[in-house]
C-alpha positions in Angstrom: 181.8 137.2 -4.1 183.0 139.8 -6.6 183.0 137.1 -9.3 179.4 136.3 -8.7 177.3 139.0 -10.4 174.0 137.6 -9.1 175.1 137.8 -5.5 176.5 141.3 -6.1 173.2 142.4 -7.5 171.3 141.0 -4.5 173.8 142.6 -2.1 173.0 146.1 -3.6 169.3 145.4 -2.9 169.8 143.9 0.6 171.9 146.9 1.7 168.8 149.0 1.5 166.9 146.9 4.0 166.6 147.7 7.7 166.6 144.0 8.6 169.8 142.0 8.7 170.6 139.8 5.7 173.3 137.1 5.6 174.1 134.9 2.6 175.9 131.6 3.4 177.4 129.0 1.1 176.9 125.2 1.3 179.5 125.0 4.1 177.7 127.7 6.2 180.4 130.3 5.6 179.3 133.9 5.2 179.7 135.3 1.7 177.7 138.5 2.4 176.3 140.5 5.3 174.4 143.7 4.9 174.5 146.9 6.9 171.3 145.8 8.8 173.3 142.8 10.1 176.0 145.2 11.3 173.4 147.2 13.2 172.0 144.1 14.9 175.3 142.3 15.7 177.9 145.1 15.8 180.3 143.3 13.5 181.4 145.2 10.4 180.5 143.6 7.0 184.2 142.9 6.2 184.7 141.2 9.6 182.0 138.7 8.8 183.1 137.9 5.3 184.4 134.3 5.0 183.6 133.5 8.6 181.5 130.6 9.7 177.9 131.4 10.6 178.7 130.0 14.0 180.3 133.4 14.7 176.8 134.9 15.1 175.4 132.0 17.1 175.9 131.5 20.9 177.7 128.2 21.6 174.7 126.7 23.5 172.4 127.4 20.5 174.7 126.3 17.6 173.5 122.7 17.5 169.9 123.9 17.5 170.6 126.3 14.6 172.5 123.7 12.7 169.7 121.2 12.9 167.3 123.7 11.4 169.7 124.6 8.6 170.3 121.0 7.7 166.6 120.2 7.8 166.0 123.2 5.5 168.6 122.0 3.0 166.5 118.8 2.6 163.3 120.6 2.1 164.2 124.1 0.8 161.0 126.1 1.0 161.0 129.6 2.5 160.2 129.4 6.2 160.9 130.7 9.7 163.8 128.7 11.2 161.8 127.9 14.3 158.3 127.5 15.5 159.3 129.8 18.3 159.0 133.5 17.8 162.5 134.4 18.9 165.9 132.7 18.5 169.2 134.1 19.8 172.3 135.5 18.0 175.7 136.6 19.4 176.9 140.2 19.0 180.5 141.5 18.9 180.5 142.0 22.6 179.7 138.4 23.3 176.1 139.2 24.3 173.1 137.2 23.3 170.6 139.2 21.2 167.0 138.1 20.4 166.3 137.7 16.7 163.9 136.1 14.4 165.3 134.4 11.3 163.6 133.6 8.0 165.5 131.5 5.5 165.3 130.8 1.8 167.5 129.1 -0.9 169.3 130.8 -3.8 170.9 128.8 -6.6 172.8 130.3 -9.5 174.9 127.2 -10.2 176.1 127.2 -6.6 173.8 126.6 -3.6 173.4 129.5 -1.2 171.1 130.2 1.7 169.8 133.6 2.5 168.9 134.4 6.1 166.8 137.5 6.8 167.3 138.5 10.5 165.0 140.8 12.4 165.8 142.4 15.7 163.8 140.5 18.3 164.1 143.4 20.8 162.4 145.6 18.3 159.7 143.0 17.7 159.2 142.7 21.5 158.8 146.5 21.8 156.3 146.5 19.0 154.4 143.6 20.6 154.3 145.4 23.9 152.9 148.6 22.2 150.3 146.5 20.4 149.3 144.8 23.6 149.0 148.1 25.4 146.8 149.5 22.7 144.7 146.3 22.8 144.2 146.7 26.6 143.4 150.4 26.5 140.0 152.1 26.3 140.2 154.4 23.3 138.0 157.2 24.8 139.3 157.5 28.4 142.8 155.9 28.0 142.0 153.8 31.0 142.5 150.1 30.9 139.7 148.0 29.3 138.1 144.7 30.1 141.0 142.8 28.7 143.4 144.7 30.9 141.2 144.0 33.9 141.4 140.3 33.2 145.2 140.3 33.0 145.6 142.3 36.2 143.0 140.1 38.0 145.0 137.0 37.0 148.3 138.6 38.2 146.8 139.6 41.6 145.1 136.3 42.2 148.3 134.4 41.7 150.1 136.2 44.5 150.4 134.2 47.7 147.7 135.2 50.3 146.4 137.9 48.0 143.4 139.9 49.2 141.8 142.6 47.1 138.4 144.2 46.4 136.5 144.4 43.1 134.4 147.5 42.7 131.7 147.8 40.1 130.8 151.5 39.4 127.8 152.6 37.5 127.1 156.3 37.0 123.8 157.7 38.1 121.8 160.2 36.0 124.3 159.8 33.1 121.8 158.8 30.4 120.1 162.2 30.4 123.5 163.8 29.7 123.7 161.9 26.4 120.0 162.3 25.6 119.9 166.0 26.4 123.3 167.3 25.2 124.6 164.6 22.9 127.3 162.0 23.0 130.1 164.5 22.5 129.3 166.1 25.8 128.8 162.7 27.4 132.2 161.5 26.1 133.9 164.6 27.6 132.2 164.0 30.9 133.5 160.4 30.9 137.0 161.6 30.2 136.8 164.0 33.2 135.4 161.3 35.5 138.2 158.9 34.4 140.8 161.4 35.4 139.1 162.0 38.7 139.1 158.2 39.4 142.8 158.0 38.6 143.5 161.0 40.9 141.5 159.8 43.9 142.6 156.1 43.8 146.0 154.9 45.2 148.8 154.5 42.7 148.7 150.7 42.9 144.9 150.4 42.5 143.6 149.4 39.0 140.7 151.3 37.3 139.2 150.3 34.0 136.3 151.3 31.9 134.1 148.3 31.2 131.9 150.1 28.7 129.3 152.8 28.5 129.1 154.5 31.9 130.4 151.5 33.8 133.8 151.2 35.5 135.6 148.6 37.6 138.3 149.0 40.1 140.7 146.5 41.7 141.5 147.8 45.2 144.8 146.2 46.2 146.1 145.4 49.7 142.6 145.3 51.2 142.1 143.4 54.4 138.6 144.3 55.7 135.5 146.3 54.9 136.6 149.3 57.1 139.7 149.9 54.9 137.5 150.1 51.8 134.9 152.6 53.0 137.1 155.7 53.0 138.2 155.0 49.5 134.6 154.5 48.4 133.7 157.8 50.0 136.4 159.6 48.0 135.3 157.9 44.8 131.7 158.9 45.2 132.6 162.4 46.2 135.0 162.9 43.2 132.4 161.7 40.7 129.6 163.8 42.3 131.4 167.1 41.9 130.1 169.4 39.2 131.4 168.6 35.8 132.2 171.5 33.4 131.9 170.3 29.8 131.4 172.6 26.7 130.2 175.5 28.8 127.7 173.2 30.6 127.7 172.3 34.2 126.6 168.7 34.7 126.0 166.6 37.9 126.1 162.9 38.0 126.4 160.4 40.8 127.7 156.8 41.3 126.4 153.6 42.6 129.1 151.1 43.7 129.1 147.5 44.5 132.0 145.6 46.1 133.0 142.0 46.3 136.2 140.7 48.0 138.8 138.2 46.8 138.9 135.4 48.0 136.1 135.9 50.5 133.3 136.3 48.0 134.8 134.4 45.1 138.0 133.4 43.3 137.3 134.1 39.6 137.0 137.3 37.7 133.5 136.5 36.4 132.2 135.5 39.8 133.4 138.6 41.5 132.3 141.0 38.8 128.8 139.4 38.9 128.7 139.7 42.6 129.9 143.3 42.7 127.4 144.1 39.9 124.6 142.6 42.0 125.7 144.7 45.0 125.8 147.8 42.8 122.2 147.3 41.6 121.1 146.9 45.2 122.8 150.2 46.1 121.3 151.9 43.1 117.7 150.6 43.8 118.0 151.7 47.4 119.9 154.9 46.6 122.5 154.1 49.3 125.5 154.8 47.0 127.3 151.7 48.0 126.9 148.1 49.0 129.1 145.1 49.9 128.0 141.8 48.3 128.0 140.2 51.7 125.4 142.6 52.8 122.9 141.3 50.3 122.3 138.4 52.7 121.0 141.0 55.1 118.9 143.4 53.2 118.6 145.7 56.1 122.3 145.8 56.7 123.4 147.9 53.7 126.4 149.9 54.9 126.0 153.6 55.5 128.8 155.9 54.2 
């Protein structure tokens, strides 16, 4: 490598990168590895020099890697080595490490391949952070509708799962925004969100759907009687005076409830039914209504 000034020049550049970089010759022997590669795999740069690329590949994956390299040599255009997001490398402790690999050709009279290796664990962490942000309501830091959908799917897949879907709409909230402005209204929503988190059980799921509407998945629910005490706590917590920007505000809540799988088995169906029950409770000012009670208009539950 010391006799190849082009590779030496590239090596100086690649050593500045956080990602790992390996340069291999036509026989797949390593002629250069940067400090990023050392960070990912644990091998020193000198330990890798002259070794076969197989040193960094778990035995069960070597044929797969080799196939991609050979295919690349026939059509040398820059690409990801796999249509999968993550491959696997082998570190100095003999452990598999997730990586992504991009590959390109370099020819200065001799043919070389340059592999840029990114730490897959770091990518996974970034992906999880991005997913969390995508599933979080910016104002309240509760989950949003996308988070609700994922949690609903997880709960519904559990054997013999039973849970309740609550649709919560705040009463008398519009005048707060109209009279005092959205800044005060937003602060009130933040306070209500904290109260919901505090009053619900740790395994229940509360999200903000939008505006002044919230939804809750009550887990491990088996009958109407086990739901009512929770609903009472929710309504009481929301109805307490709210102190925002030297103002004292009072809002209420109307809540509808539908049960899985008794009232439906899809997220859309149960949200629609709990929404219908909520509107019935709001129109009759009862505070709360089960969807099943809509069949008996005089049977709205009393809290």
